[in-house]
N, C-alpha and C positions, 0 to 999 in steps of 0.2 A: 476365406479372406478375413483377416481380423481388422477391427476398427482401430485406427490410431487414436490414442488418448493423449491430449496435450493440456497443460495448465499454463496460464499466463500470470506472471507476477510483476508488480510495478513498485512494490515497497519491500518489506522485509523478506518476502518470498524470493526476491532476487538474490539475496546473499545467505538466506537461511531457509531453504525450502522445507527441510524436515522430512523429506520422503525420498526414496530411491527413484532414480530416473535413468533412462537409457541415453538421453541426449538433452543438451541444454544449448539454446541458441538465443542470441540477442534478437529481440522482436519489437515491432512497432504496431500499436493499436491506434487506428484513426477514429475520431469521433468522441474520444474521451481524453481527459487530462488528469495528471496526478495533482491532487490538491489536499490540503488539510481542511477537510469539509465535514468531518464527523466528530461530534463531541464524544470523548472517551470517558466513560464512567466505570470502566473495567480495567483495561490494560495500562493506561497512562493517565488516569484520573479517577475521581470518585463522583458519586452523585452530588456530594457537597461541594466538590472542587473539580469540575470536569476539565480535562485536557482536550487535546485534539489528536486525531489520527488520520492517516491518509485514506483517501477514497478515490474512486474514478468518477470524477464529475463530468457532466456533459460538455462537449466542445473540445476542440483542439486535437492533439495527438500525444501519445505517451510512448516513450521507449522503456522497455522492460526486458524480461526474460521469459522464454517459453520452454517448458520441460515436456519431453515425450516420456510417457509412463507405460510400462509393460501391462498388457491387458490382464495378465494373471494376478497382478497386485492392485489393479485399479480399484476394486471395492474397498480395500484397506486405505489406499491413498485418498480416495474420495471421502471416506468417513473421517479421516484425519483432517482434511481441509475443511469440511463442514464444521467440525468441532473448533478448529483454530480460527476460522474466519467468521463464525456466526455466534459468538457468545451472547450477543444481545440482538441478533438478527438485524443489524444495520446495513447489511449488504444483500443484494439480490443476485442469486446465482444465475449466470447467463452463459450463453455460447457466443463467442466473439471470434471473428476472423482477424488474424494477425499476419503481418508479413515478417518472415524470418530473415536474418542477416544474409542467408544464402539465396534469397529471392523467392523461396516457396511461400505459399499462403496456406495456413492451416487453421482449422477450427479449434478453439481452446475453451476450456472451462475457465471462467473468470468471475470475480465477484464485483459487481457494480454497486455504487452508492445508492441506497434507497432514499430518494428525495422526499418520500412521504413518511419516513420514520422520524419519531420525535428527536432522535440524536443527529439528524441531518442539520448541519450548521450552515450550509450554503456557501455563498461567495463572501467570505469575511475579508476585511482589509488586512494587510500585513500587520498593521498596528494591533488590531484586535486578535489576530492569530498569536502574535508575540505575547500579549497579555494572558491569553489562555494557556499557552505552553509553558511560560515562565512559572516555575514553582509547582506545577502539577505533577503528581506522582500517583501511580496505580500499582496493580499486582505485578506488572512487568517492569516497573522501575520509573525513573524520572522521565517526563515527557521530552525534556531537552535532549536527553541521550538518544531517544528515538529519532529526533531530527538530526542530531549529529551523526548517528550511524547511517542515516539515509544519505547525507551529503558525502560522507567518506566512501560509501559503497557505490554511489552514483559516479563519483570521480574515478574509482577503480574500473568502472565499466566505460570510462571516457565519456560520461554524460555530465555536462555542466548545467545545473539548474540555478540560474542567477537569482531568481525569486527566493528559492529555498536557502541559498547562501546568505542573502540579505536578511531573511527571517532569522537565521541563526545569530547573526550579529546583533539584531534587535533583542532577541531573547537573552543572549549573554549580557547585554547592557542592563536589561531589567533585573536579571538575577544578581548582578553585581550591586546594583542600587539597593536591593532587598537585604543584602548581607549586613 
């Protein structure tokens, strides 16, 4: 009997997993929430001008996507995910139980925010998040585009995150003033 391998994504893994999978299901993880809670000094900011990226902060629940991966390619997928999700080791690799849209509960590999890492930003106000995101740019592009992509893709999954949408309005206003 082979072990089922699942990966849970709550941000860009939802729309750009970057690996082959056998199945994709909408999924909910309880006990964690999607939040801009990690200073980005790599992908969406720099050490001189950090931005913010998503993490799974303690509390609440988060809707995302779970991917079932074939056992024979698991080592390759796992290596890819470690490289993608751990450039500055701001996440803690963990096993988490999610409920799939079809009602099944499965164990998934997920990356939780490391609340002890120096890049942990914690619970910032929307105003402070907007200040950090506006104007920040890293190796993967502008921070505001990451936020915009998130909202677009959440809507495509029929997920409305009103706080993220309000945050985008605030960031757009700050960037307009800066021009």
